[in-house]
C-alpha positions as CSV (number, residue, x, y, z in Angstrom):
1,M,9.5,-41.2,-16.2
2,L,11.5,-39.4,-13.5
3,H,8.9,-36.7,-13.3
4,I,6.1,-39.3,-12.7
5,V,8.2,-41.0,-10.0
6,T,8.9,-37.7,-8.3
7,R,5.2,-36.8,-8.3
8,L,4.2,-40.1,-6.8
9,F,6.9,-39.9,-4.2
10,Y,5.8,-36.4,-3.2
11,R,2.1,-37.5,-2.9
12,F,3.1,-40.5,-0.8
13,S,5.1,-38.3,1.5
14,C,2.1,-36.0,2.1
15,I,-0.1,-38.9,2.8
16,T,2.4,-40.5,5.2
17,I,2.8,-37.2,7.1
18,A,-1.0,-36.8,7.3
19,V,-1.4,-40.3,8.7
20,L,1.3,-39.8,11.3
21,L,-0.2,-36.5,12.5
22,L,-3.6,-38.0,12.7
23,F,-2.2,-40.8,14.8
24,L,-0.6,-38.4,17.1
25,S,-3.8,-36.3,17.4
26,L,-5.5,-39.3,19.0
27,H,-3.4,-39.0,22.1
28,R,-5.0,-36.9,24.8
29,T,-1.6,-35.6,25.9
30,I,-1.2,-33.7,22.6
31,Y,-3.1,-30.5,23.1
32,H,-1.8,-28.3,20.3
33,R,-3.2,-30.2,17.4
34,K,-4.0,-27.4,15.1
35,V,-1.7,-28.4,12.3
36,L,-1.6,-26.8,8.8
37,I,0.2,-28.7,6.1
38,W,0.6,-27.4,2.6
39,C,1.3,-30.0,-0.1
40,R,1.2,-29.4,-3.8
41,A,-0.6,-31.8,-6.1
42,E,0.1,-30.8,-9.6
43,T,-0.6,-27.0,-9.6
44,R,-3.3,-26.9,-6.9
45,P,-2.4,-26.7,-3.2
46,F,-4.5,-28.4,-0.6
47,L,-4.8,-27.7,3.1
48,L,-4.9,-30.4,5.8
49,L,-6.5,-29.3,9.0
50,L,-6.4,-31.2,12.3
51,P,-8.7,-29.0,14.5
52,S,-8.5,-29.5,18.2
53,K,-11.2,-28.5,20.6
54,E,-8.6,-28.4,23.4
55,Y,-6.5,-25.9,21.3
56,I,-9.5,-23.6,20.9
57,I,-10.4,-23.7,24.6
58,M,-6.8,-23.1,25.7
59,S,-6.3,-20.3,23.2
60,I,-9.4,-18.5,24.2
61,Q,-8.5,-18.8,27.9
62,S,-5.0,-17.5,27.2
63,L,-6.3,-14.5,25.2
64,T,-8.9,-13.8,27.9
65,D,-6.2,-13.7,30.6
66,Q,-4.0,-11.4,28.5
67,F,-6.9,-9.0,27.8
68,A,-8.0,-9.0,31.4
69,Q,-4.6,-7.8,32.5
70,A,-4.6,-5.1,29.8
71,L,-8.2,-3.9,30.6
72,E,-7.4,-3.6,34.3
73,L,-5.1,-0.7,33.5
74,V,-7.9,1.3,31.8
75,D,-9.4,3.2,34.7
76,S,-12.5,5.4,34.8
77,V,-10.6,8.5,33.8
78,A,-9.2,6.9,30.6
79,T,-12.6,5.3,29.9
80,R,-14.4,8.7,30.2
81,A,-11.9,10.4,27.9
82,Y,-12.3,7.6,25.3
83,S,-16.1,7.9,25.5
84,Q,-16.2,11.7,25.2
85,N,-13.9,11.6,22.1
86,L,-15.2,8.4,20.5
87,S,-17.4,10.0,17.9
88,R,-14.6,12.3,16.8
89,M,-12.1,9.4,16.7
90,V,-14.5,7.2,14.6
91,N,-14.8,10.0,12.1
92,A,-11.1,10.6,12.0
93,V,-10.4,6.9,11.5
94,N,-13.1,6.8,8.7
95,E,-11.4,9.7,6.9
96,T,-7.9,8.2,7.2
97,M,-9.1,4.7,6.0
98,Q,-11.0,6.2,3.1
99,Q,-7.7,7.8,1.8
100,H,-5.7,4.6,2.3
101,P,-4.0,3.8,-1.1
102,Q,-4.7,0.0,-0.7
103,L,-8.3,0.4,0.4
104,P,-9.8,-1.6,-2.5
105,D,-7.5,-4.5,-1.8
106,L,-8.3,-4.3,1.9
107,I,-12.1,-4.3,1.8
108,G,-12.5,-6.4,-1.3
109,P,-15.9,-6.2,-3.0
110,N,-17.5,-4.5,-0.1
111,P,-18.8,-0.9,-0.1
112,I,-17.2,1.6,2.3
113,Q,-20.4,1.6,4.3
114,V,-19.7,-2.0,5.4
115,M,-16.2,-0.9,6.6
116,E,-17.8,2.0,8.6
117,E,-20.4,-0.2,10.2
118,H,-17.7,-2.6,11.3
119,R,-15.8,0.4,12.8
120,N,-18.9,1.5,14.7
121,N,-19.4,-2.0,16.1
122,L,-15.7,-2.2,17.1
123,A,-15.9,1.2,18.8
124,R,-19.0,0.2,20.8
125,L,-17.5,-3.1,21.7
126,M,-14.3,-1.5,23.0
127,L,-16.1,1.1,25.1
128,A,-18.3,-1.5,26.7
129,Q,-15.3,-3.6,27.7
130,F,-13.3,-0.6,29.0
131,R,-16.3,0.1,31.3
132,F,-16.9,-3.5,32.4
133,N,-13.5,-5.2,31.9
134,G,-15.2,-7.9,29.8
135,A,-12.1,-9.7,28.6
136,R,-14.0,-12.8,27.5
137,T,-16.6,-10.8,25.7
138,L,-13.8,-8.8,23.9
139,V,-12.1,-12.0,22.7
140,G,-15.4,-13.4,21.5
141,G,-16.2,-10.1,19.7
142,L,-12.8,-10.0,18.0
143,I,-13.2,-13.6,16.8
144,W,-16.7,-12.9,15.5
145,M,-15.6,-9.7,13.7
146,D,-12.6,-11.4,12.0
147,R,-14.8,-14.2,10.9
148,T,-17.4,-11.8,9.5
149,L,-14.9,-9.7,7.7
150,I,-13.1,-12.6,6.1
151,E,-16.4,-14.2,5.0
152,S,-17.4,-10.9,3.5
153,G,-14.2,-10.7,1.4
154,F,-12.1,-8.4,3.5
155,S,-8.3,-9.0,3.4
156,P,-6.9,-10.7,6.5
157,D,-4.6,-7.7,6.8
158,Y,-7.5,-5.2,7.0
159,F,-7.8,-5.3,10.8
160,L,-4.1,-4.7,11.3
161,V,-4.2,-1.6,9.1
162,E,-7.3,-0.3,11.0
163,L,-5.7,-0.9,14.4
164,D,-2.7,1.1,13.4
165,V,-4.9,4.0,12.4
166,W,-6.8,3.7,15.6
167,M,-3.7,3.9,17.7
168,Q,-2.5,7.0,15.8
169,T,-5.9,8.6,16.2
170,I,-6.0,7.8,20.0
171,D,-2.7,9.7,20.3
172,Q,-4.1,12.7,18.5
173,H,-7.4,12.9,20.5
174,L,-6.6,11.8,24.0
175,D,-4.3,13.1,26.7
176,A,-1.2,11.0,27.2
177,R,-2.4,9.6,30.5
178,S,-5.6,8.3,29.0
179,A,-4.1,7.2,25.7
180,R,-1.4,5.0,27.2
181,P,-3.5,2.1,28.7
182,I,-6.0,2.2,25.9
183,K,-3.3,2.0,23.3
184,Q,-1.9,-1.0,25.1
185,V,-5.2,-2.9,24.6
186,Y,-5.2,-2.0,20.9
187,Q,-1.6,-3.1,20.6
188,L,-2.5,-6.4,22.2
189,M,-5.3,-6.8,19.7
190,R,-2.7,-6.3,17.0
191,D,-0.2,-8.7,18.5
192,V,-2.7,-11.6,18.9
193,H,-4.3,-11.0,15.5
194,P,-2.8,-14.3,14.0
195,Q,-4.4,-16.3,16.9
196,I,-7.7,-14.5,16.4
197,L,-7.6,-15.4,12.7
198,V,-7.1,-19.1,13.5
199,L,-9.9,-19.1,16.0
200,A,-12.2,-17.3,13.5
201,Q,-11.9,-20.2,11.2
202,Q,-13.3,-22.6,13.7
203,S,-17.0,-23.1,14.2
204,E,-16.4,-24.0,17.9
205,S,-15.3,-20.5,18.7
206,E,-18.1,-18.6,20.4
207,P,-19.7,-15.5,18.9
208,P,-20.1,-12.5,21.2
209,P,-23.4,-11.9,23.1
210,N,-25.9,-9.9,21.0
211,N,-25.9,-6.9,23.4
212,T,-22.2,-6.2,22.7
213,M,-22.8,-5.4,19.1
214,R,-25.7,-3.0,19.4
């Protein structure tokens, strides 16, 4: 009897919280309405999402501003060094990732070729944004990539591991002057990865223009 009462009370609490949050989300003054609530009904968890278009717009703008500041530090000298060594760096990252002990868990059911194609796309995207300081395009590209990887069965942690390998590889192949600002961009990508993952789950988040992924 006590077990039944406890379960009913818990469900009632979840419903009450959901109603209160839905009420609050109707107020235009509440901008951060992306709320995740985990409740447990018997043995299966369910996720309540209150998506907010304002949250998405503000998050993308904030990320764009951060990347714009970081990209401004990447001058023509650093960009040229990155471009000249890009093929070698891609190959080095490929070799390191292929030897990663947790690779099967990171890439899921995907063949290694899918991981390498993603890496080529990322390398082209980064080079284009270093050249043109396209912060908004970079944010859109990262959102699109994370969404594609997750939908394909990659682990949410995959991108973090690859970014770490990229930063190590940049140190090994570029001079210190060129490596410093480029690594700052990669580090920012790592720092904001949780935000990118949230945006990647929302259909309102824009994909990158087609020409950035060629």
